[in-house]
N, C-alpha and C positions, 0 to 999 in steps of 0.2 A: 459789819462796817463796810462801806462801799470802797472800792478801789478805783482810782482814776486811770483811764487809758485815753491817750490822744488818738483822735480820728481825723482823717483828712478827706475832703471831697476832691477826687482826682481831676474833675473837669474845671473847677475854678480855684483850687488850692486852698479853700477855706478850711481852717483847722478848728475843731471843737473838742471839748472834753466830754468823754462818755464815762459812765460808771457802771460797775457790776457789783452785786452784793446787796445787803440790806440798806435801804434808803431811810436814814434818820431824817433827812430833809422832808421826804414825803410824809413820814409819820407825824411830824410837827406842823407842816404847812399844807399838806394835802393837795387839793386841786390847784393851788397856786403854783406848784412846781411845773406842771405842764404848761400853764398859762405863761409863766416867765420864760420858759424854753421855746415859746412860740407855737405850741401845739394847741390852738384854740378849740378845735373840735374835741380833742382828747380831754382838755380842761373842762369843757361843758359837760361831757359825759361823766367825768369823775365827780363834778359838782353835783350832778343829779343823783348818782349812786351814794354820795356822802349824805345827802339830805334824806334819801329813802331809808338808809340803814342807820341813821342817827350817829354817824361818825365811825361805826365799826369798819366800814370800807377802808378807811385810812390805815387802820391797824393791820388788816389782812394784806392790803395792797402794797404796804411798805416793803414786804418781802419780794414783790413781783415787779414793781415799777421800773427799776433800773434795767432789768433784763429786757422788758418790753420796749423801753425807750431805745436801748442799744439796737435791738432788732429792727425797729422802725428806721433808725439812722442807716443801718446797713442796707436796708431795702431801698433807701433813697440814693445809694451809691457810695456812701462813705466807706473808707477802708481804714484799718488800724495802722497807725504810724507811731509806734512806741518801741521800747526795748523788747527784744525777743522773749524774755521771761514774762513780761507783763502781757504781751500778746498771747503767749501760750496759756496763761491763766485765764485770760478773757475767752479764749476758744473753749476751754473746759467749762467755765461758768455759764457761757451762753449756749453751750451744746451745739456749736457750729463747727463744721470741719475746717474750712479755710476762710480766714477773714482778711487776708492781705499780707 
């Protein structure tokens, strides 16, 4: 099950929710998840792989999607802004040394 962690963009103050752990949302809705989150290129790529693998991509990628989404957000400059225990768990799950 995914755990929610709040993230903030320090340049504009925008706050978004990030998740780490298994993505039930991705398992059931697949490429619609990145589409709704505004990642059009990622959604197109996932749609392509879903078609090629007859849906098996969604089962495998449900384990990976949240971690990759969080890493993309961190690369865009977002930092974690949550309770210290939640941020510590996120650091461990994402395998990143310092996230904010």
